[in-house]
N, C-alpha and C positions, 0 to 999 in steps of 0.2 A: 552884322552880319554875329554871328556866334563865333566866339574866340576858339581855338583848337585847345585849350586847358578846359570850356567849359565843353567839349565834346569829346575829351579824352573824360572826364567827373564822368557824363552821363551814360557812356559807354559800359564805365567802371560799377555802373549805379545798376541798371542791366544784368549786365554777371553775376552780380552778385545776388539779385532777384530770381535770376537762374538756378543760379546754385543752389537756392534756399530750397525753392520748389523741388529740382530733379533728388535732392538729400530726403528731404519730406515725401514723395513718391519713391524712393529706394526703398526709407523705412518701413513703408505702409502696404508695400507691394508684395500678397502673394500670388506664387504660380500657380498656375491651370493644372497640376498635376494630376492623375487619377487614384486619390488619397481616399481612404478604407472605406470613407465617407460621406455623404454631401453636404456634410453639414459643415466636415473638417473640423467638429468639438474637440476640444482640447482637454476639456474634463470628464472622468466616467460618472455619464449622466446617476441620477438618484435611480431611475430605472430599474439599473442594473443593478445597483448595490441591495434590493429590496429582499433578495432570498439567499446572497449569500452570507454566508457564516463562518465562524470560525468556531473549531473543533479541539473541546479536552481529548488528553493526550493517550486518557482510558477510553478517549467515543475512535484513537487507530490506529490502537496496540492493545489487542484481544489474543486471549489465548483461540487455537483452530477446533484445541482435544480438551472432554476433561474425564478425565480416566482416575475411576474408586477403586481401589484395591481391596481385596479383602483375601486376604495369605495368595496364595497361588492364583486367585481367580483374579479376573479384571470385566468390567462392567462402561460404558461410555454413554455421560451426560448427553442425550441432543442438544444441540449448538440452540433450537427452537423451543426446547425444556425453561421454564420458568425458572428450573432452580442452578440452569447456566448463567442467563442473565443476572440473579439474584446475589449468589456465591459468590460472582467477579467483582458486584458494585460492593457489596460489605468489607469484601478479600482488602478492595481502593479506599476503604473509610480506617480500614483499620489501623490502631497503634503496633509497633512495631520493638522492642525492646533488646538487648541484650545482642549485642552482635557474637556465635563463636565460630573458631574453625576448626573446620574438622577434617581430621587426613584420612582417608577409606579410598576403597575401587569398586564400594556401592551406591549406587542413589534409587532409589531412596536407601538409606541405611538398612542393617536386617532387620531391628528388630520394630523399625519401622514398617507392619506391616500390615497396616488398615489404614487410608487416607485417601485424596485427589491429588492428583495427578494434572499440573495445566501444562501444555504442550503449547508454546510459543512457535508461528512460522518459522520466525530464525533469530537469533541472540538475540539478548536486548543488553544495548551499554546499558553501562551501571550508571553511568549520570542520566538514560531516560527513567531504571527502574527506580533511581531517588524521587525525581518529579512525580513517577506513575504514585508514591505512597507518599506526596509529601514529606520524604524525608529531609534533616536539616543534615547538611555535611557537615557541621563542627559536632553536632551529640552524637549523628551516628557515623564513626570512620568506618568506608568500606572498602575494600585494595579493588582494585583495579581489576574489572574483568566483564566478562558479558554472559548475560545470562539466561542460557537456555531454557532452563525448565525448572518447578517450583512443587514442591509435593506439601501437603495441611496433613498431620495427622494430628492423635488427640494424646499425651503424656503428662502423666500425672498432675491431669484435671487439665492443662494447658490444650489450648490447640496450637503448635511448635510446626518451622517452615523453615524446611530445608530450599536452600534454590543451588544451585548447578552449573556452573562454567567447564562445558567440555574440553572446551580449549585450552586452558590451563587446569585442570583433572581438579579444581578443585567444590570442596562442599563449604556454605556456611549455612547458619543455623540460627533466627531468630523465635524470639517467646513472640505471641501475636496478642492483642484484647478480646481473637473471637470468642463467643460463648463457646464451653468446647462440648456442651450439653445439645443445645442448637443445630452449631454443627454435623455432632455423633446423629441423631434424631433425624435431620432435614436432608442430611442427605448420603453421607458414607450407611447406615444403615436400609437406605432408600435401593440396594445394588440391585436389588431384582425386579423392578422397576426400571429399569434405565438396559442400553444397546447390550450385551453381552459380545464381549471381543476378545481375541486371541492375542500370541505378538508374533508375530510375521517368522521370528525366529527360537526357537528353544532359553530357554531361560538363562542357562550354562551359557551360549550361544554369544552374549552379550558382555560377559564379564572384561572384555576388554574395549568395550566402549563406554566404560560406567553409569549400564546398562540405560543407553537410551533407546530404549523399545517403541517399534514398530509395532500398531496393533491396527487388528481390521473387525470387522463384524461376522459371526459368523452364522449369520440368519441373512437371507436373501434383505434386500433395504429396499423401499419406497423411497420415490423421489417424483415430485409434482417437475411436471413437461408444464410452462407460465411462457404467456406471449403481454409483451407492454407496449403502449404508445408510446410515441420518444417525442422530445422537445429537443429542437438544433439550440444549440449553445451559440452566444455572440461573437463571429472572428474578431468584431468590435473590441469587446471588453476585454479580449489579449492584449488585445492593440494598444490597449490606453494604459494597461496593467503591468505589460515587459518593456516598453519602450519607454524611454525618459526622453522623448521631445515625438509627441503622439504626431503631432502637425507635421513632422518632415518625412511619416511613412511615404511609402510611396508604393501603389496594388499594380503588380505584374499578372497578367492571367496568358496562361496556359492555354494553349487549343486541346489535351489533353487533359485540362478540368482539373491538375493541381496548381492552383494558385499559389501566390505568395505574397509575402508582403514585407518591406525591408524599411530598416532607413539609412544603407549601405555600410550599416556594420554587422546590427543583429539582424535578425531574421526568421519569419514565422513562414512555413515550406507545409501547405493543407496538403493534403496526402488521403485516398480513398475513396475520392469524392465530396471531400471534404467535411467527411465522418470523423478523422482525427487532425490534428497539427502537430508540426514539431519544429521548437523552437533553438533559433542557435543561437548563442554569444560567443562570439571565440574569442579566445586570449591569446595573444600577441607575442608576451611574455615569457619566453623561451628557461627561467628558475622560479617557478611559483611559491613564494612561500607558503606551508605545509597551515592550514586553519584546526582550529586549535578545539573544536568544535563537533562533536562527533558526525556524521553524513545527517543520522536521523535523527537529531536535532532540529538540523539545518534542518532538512527539504521540509519538515514537520511546520519550522516557522513561515518556510517558503511560501508551502501552498498555504495555509493560514493567511499567512499574510494580502495574500490579492482574492481567499475567499473560491481557494479551488477546489472543496469536499461536495460534489456533485455525486448524490447519492451515497450509496456506503462506501469505502473506500478503505483499504486496512492495512495496514508494516505486511507484507510481504517477503522482501527481502532486502538486504545489503550488501556494498561491500569495501571494500578500501583499500587501494593500489599508488604510488611513490608516482603513477604518472593522474590518476583518477577517483573519486570516489561517489558514488550510486546509491541510490534506495530506490524500491518499487512498491506503491503501495496499488495493491488489487481488490477491483471492482467482487463483493460480496451480491448476490440477491436470493433471497429465502435463507440467508443465512450459510450459502453453499458461495465457494469464489467461482469467479465465471474465468476460466481460465483459456479458453480459443477464441475469437473473434470469426466465426468462416472460417475455420478451420488453420487459421492460420497466426495472425496478430493477438493480441493481449491489449486487455482491457487493462490498462494500468495507468495510472501515474507513474511514469518512472521520471526520472531526476539525477543529473550527475554536474560535475562538480571540479573545479580541475584549480588549487590549489583555495583561495578563500571564494572565488567565482562561482556562481553559476552558469555551469554554461551549457545545456542540454534536458533540455524540458519538452514530454513527448504525453499525448494527451488525449482521451474520444474528445471529440466535440458535441456531442448530445447528450443529453439524460435521458433516463427510463423515469417515466411518471410515476408516481408513488405506490398507486394502487395495479397490479393485473388486471387484464381486461381477463369478465368473467367465467371465460374456455381454462377451464382447465380437466389437466389430465393426469393418474398416477402412472407411474411407470416404475414398473418393478425391477429390479438390476439384481444383478449376481449376487451370492454372497463376497465378502473380500477374500476371505478363504476362498473361494471358487477360484477367485481373479489371481492367489499367488498360485494352487496347483497347478490350474494351467500355464501362464506364466512359465512356470518351472522345466516346462515343458520345451520350452521354445533355448535353440540352440546359445550356446556363451552368456544365457542369461546367469546371473550372477546378485543373491540374495542382496548378499553383503550390504549393495549399491546404489539397494532401495530406503530410500532414506523418507520417503513417502509414501502412502497408499488413502487417497480419498477418492470420494463421491464432487463431483464440482459440472459446472454446466459449460457447455459452448453456445455461445449468441448465434446467432442465424440473421439473417434481414430479411425482410421479408419483400420491405416495402423500404421510402425513405424515411416512412415517418412511424413503423412498425418491425419487433425483431420476436423472436422468441427465444427462450433459453430451454435445452434439453441436456439431461442430466445422465453423464457418463462416469464410467470409472476410470480415473485419469491417476495415473504416476510420476515421483524423481525422481528419475532416475541417472546414473549419468550426466547433472549438475542438469537435466533439462527435464521440461514436464511432457509427456506424451500420450494419449490416449489409449488407451484398452479399448480394442472395438474386441466384438461377440459374432459366430454365427448363430444367425439369430434359431435357425432350428435346434443345431444342435447344444446350441448355449457355452461353446466350447470360445476359446481366446482365439480372432483370425492373428495378432500380434500387436504390437505398434506403432503409433500414427507420429 
C-alpha cells in the first residue's frame, strides 16, 4: 500500500498542476462581451489611417473676410477668388520685422486709408499668431494679447501690417517683406473688380470699438445650392483613438438607436441616429491645475493627433473660464460656413478642456465626398444692406449687438447618404447664430430663427 506521505505528495502535485492550468486560463481569458467589432482588434487598422492627415495651422486658421479699403470706400475679395488664397499664402510666408507699439483709438490708423483688412472668425492667441508666421519668440518679442484683425498697407514703399487686439485696446505694427508694388497692383488697385460692401454702422459710430466694422454687400448675392453624397466615418476608428484600452470597451445598444460605447469611465454617445458622436472623459478631481497651453493650440493638436480633419474645418470660436476651456472648428463648403444642420445642430468639431484634460469632444460621424453631385442651382439672396434694413424694423433689434452678418449654409439630410447645403443669410447676434428668413413674395425679412 502507498504510504500516507506518498498520498499527500501526490495530492500536492495534482493541486499545483491544477493551479498552473487555472492561472494560465485566467491570464488568457477573453470575456464574451459585445465589443465594438467582431475582431476585437487592439490597434487601428492601416486602412483607417490611409486618408487621415495632419494639417498646418494656416490651413485651419483663416480669415473669414478680406476687405479692401480705398479712403472711405470698401470692397470684399470673394473667398473663392484666386486673390484671397494667394494673398493669405503670401502673407503666411512673409518675414516680419521691427515691432512697434502704437497708442491710438483708430484701427487702422488714420493715415493708413488704403489697404486690406483681414477679419478672423475669432481672436487669435499670440502663441498661435507666432506659429502662423513662424516667429521666433527670442527674436520678436510680442506682448501677451489676442489678435482680432490685421491691416496691410503701403508706407514709404514698404508693406506695413497693423494688428488689433480689441480686448487689450492695443495696436502693434510690423514691417513685412511683401513686395509693395505687387501688393498695390495685384490687390489694392483691383478694388473695382471686387464686391462692393458698406458698414452696418456709420464710420463715426465705431469710434468706441476701435473701428471693428461689420461689412455687408450692397448688391444681391449669388450662392450655389449643392448636393453631396456622404461617407460614414467609422466609430471603430474613434474607439481606437480615444480609449486607452480599446479591448475593454463595451457596446450598449439602445432602443432609440442612440448607442453608446464605454470602458467604465470614458464614453462615446452616438446621436441623431449615428450621424454625430459625443465623447466624454470625466475628471473627478475637484481642483484642476490650469493648463499653460492655450485652448486653441491644445484643441488643434488634439484633432491633429487622431487625424480628425475630415472635410474643411476652420477655427470658428473659443473661450476660457475658471471651470472649462472650449474651442470650435466649423465645417466650410465651397468657401461658406455650414451654420445649421437640419435647422438645429451645428456642423462643428467642438472640444472642451478641464485643467489639462480634454473632457468632451463632439463631431459629425460622416464626411462629404470631395466633389458635389452635378446638379447645382444658383440662388439669389437679397443684399446685406437689405438684410440690415429689414432687421431694423423688428422690435428691440439693436445694431450694436450685431457682430457678424454672412451668407452661410444650412445642411439638410435627404437620405442616410445624401445631403444638400442651402444658402441663407445668418447673423451673429446676442452671442448666437440666427438664420434670417425672408418672405418669398415680398422679399421682406420675416424674422430670425
